[in-house]
Residue, then its C-alpha position, 0 to 999 in steps of 0.5 A: m799565610y806565607i812569608r817573603s824575605t825581602y822585596i829585593l831578594p828573589q821572591i821566595a814564598i813559604a806557605l803558612f796555611f790557615s787552619m780550619s781546625f781552630s780550637q779543634n782537638l788534634v788528639r783523637n780519643g784524648g779522653f780514652e773513652e773509645y775502646t776496642s774491648c773492656p780492660v781485663k788484663m794489665s799492660n793493655l793500652n795497646r790492645d784496649a784503647e782505641y788509637w793509643s799505643a806504647p812506643s816502647l816495651g814499657t807496658t802502659d795500662y788502660f782503665n775503664e768503669c766497665s772493667r770488673t777487674k783491677l783496671g776499673i774506675p774509681m777502684n783499681f790496682k793503684g788506688k782510687q781515682e775518678a776519671y777527670e771526665g767521662s769513664a776512662y783514663a790511662g796509667l803509666y810509670l814516670f819513675a821506677p827502679k832501674d829507669y823503667r819507663e812507660y809512655i803513650q803514643i797517638s796519631l794526630t788527626e792532621t800534620l802540624e803546620k810549619g810556623s803555626r802555634y799549638r797548645l798541648t794540655l793534659h790532666l794527671s793525678l798521682s796514684e794513691k799507692s805511689d811512693g813518690a812524686v816527680k815534676d818531670i813529664g814531657a812530650v815528643f812529636s814524630q813524623k812516624p810512630l815510634s817502636i823502640h826496643t827498650k823498657r828504659q827512658l827514651s832519652q834524647g840520645v835514644l830518640s836521635s838514634v832511630a830512623v824517625e824524625t822527631t822534635p826535641i823533648k819538651q818538658f811541661p813547666a812545673s812550679g812544684f812536684y805533681e803530688d796530688k793524689q785526689k785532684w787532677m792537675e792540669l799541665s800545658f805548654d805551647i809549641v810552634g809546628k815544624g811541618f812534619e809532626n804526625y804523632l805525639v808521645l808523652g812520658n818522662f824522658k829522663s833517667n832516675a838520676g836526672t828526674s826530680f823525685l820527691n820521696l813520700k815514704q821515707g826509709t828506703d832509697d829513692q831508686d827503689r821507689y816508683s811514681y805511677y800517674y793517671l792521665d786523662d783529657i789530652s788535647l792539642t789545639y791550634l792557636g794561630p800562626e807564629y810571626k817574626p818581626n821584620e819578616v814580610y808575610v802575604l796574608d792568606h786568603v786575601n787574594f782579591n778578585f779583579d778590580k775588587f778590594d772587598l774581604q772574603p770570609k776566609a780572609k777575615q779569619s786570617l786577619k783575626d789571627v793577625y789581630e790576636y797575635l798583635e793583641k798578645h804582643p803589644n810591643l809590635k806594630v804592623s805595616i800593611s802594603g797593597h798590591t795589584d796585577d799588571l792590568g790597568s794604568d799605573e795611576y789606577n793600580d796605585v789607587l786600587s792597591r791603596e784601597r786594598a791596604s786600607t781595607v785590611a787596616k780598617y778591618l784590623m782597627a774594627l777588631g780593636l787594634e789601635r790606630k797608632r799601631i798600624t800603617s798602610k800603603g799601596y804599591g800598585d803593580k810595582i812589586p809582583l810575586d810572579s812576573t809571568f803574564t798568566e791569570e794565575a800569576r795575576r791572582k797571586n799578585r792581587r794581594v796584601e802583605f804585612v810586616m810586624t816591627e817593634f813598637e814603643d809607645e810614646n805615652p805608656 
């Protein structure tokens, strides 16, 4: 889909394309099941796990049931833990002396779409031999793979100094310390794509002083302790577009054929995105506007544009949207997106737009 700032200002459209990867995991090998060789030595993620790498000098580990060394599953050099799913997982330090840190990095299957929402989910478990637990783990998205010559934390300052575009560090929300050594804990958060994200980096981006640390073995200073975690089943899935109130959006794939007002299959999926967003935001209502090209009489185009807007409104109501939360109107060919007299311009102008605004239910 794309957005128009206003009908009066120059007509500038920003494409927010519908994603066919809905619910598909954009993290390849998120369960670490694919590997180039069975792990034999520690610090082996770069070599053994397919697609995964370490973005710094921290030496992340890879564990697999096939290993006959201390990198096996369930028994390994950090304790005992079954995989969350399958037969493999990664392991890394989120807290260690002298701010030592380990990270994992992966190339996404596609670039994130600007203005679209995504959900990042992972599972982690504290290793049995860890001295303490943390509640600080975050994620960074980058345009290109990171390769930073340090064993310490990748702070926001460090990330800003490299010649690679990155997002700000985003922390997973934590209600407490990640201290479970038996069960896997699920973490997730939602983001809105900026349009350049091709890589995902996971780890603790804070220093020891800035990390919330729970000492599980009293008697020594926290700075001499470490927290080592297993990670498994990492996923990034598409949720749908992110809409802003009072902005004009052109419905993606709702470009009607000449003299038609029926919806195509891709148009219905775009409308489902709109419906699902409205369902999650009951404080919003939506206004639908229909438009035509310049062919035909003004009277005929007015009727046709009303039919196009009405078709969209009826489909949203059929999905379950309340009638009081939706209005529709036709504008004929009075507000073209493209004023040139070409077939491509006419195709663009045969469209439906919508605006979401704040809605107050008079009978809550």
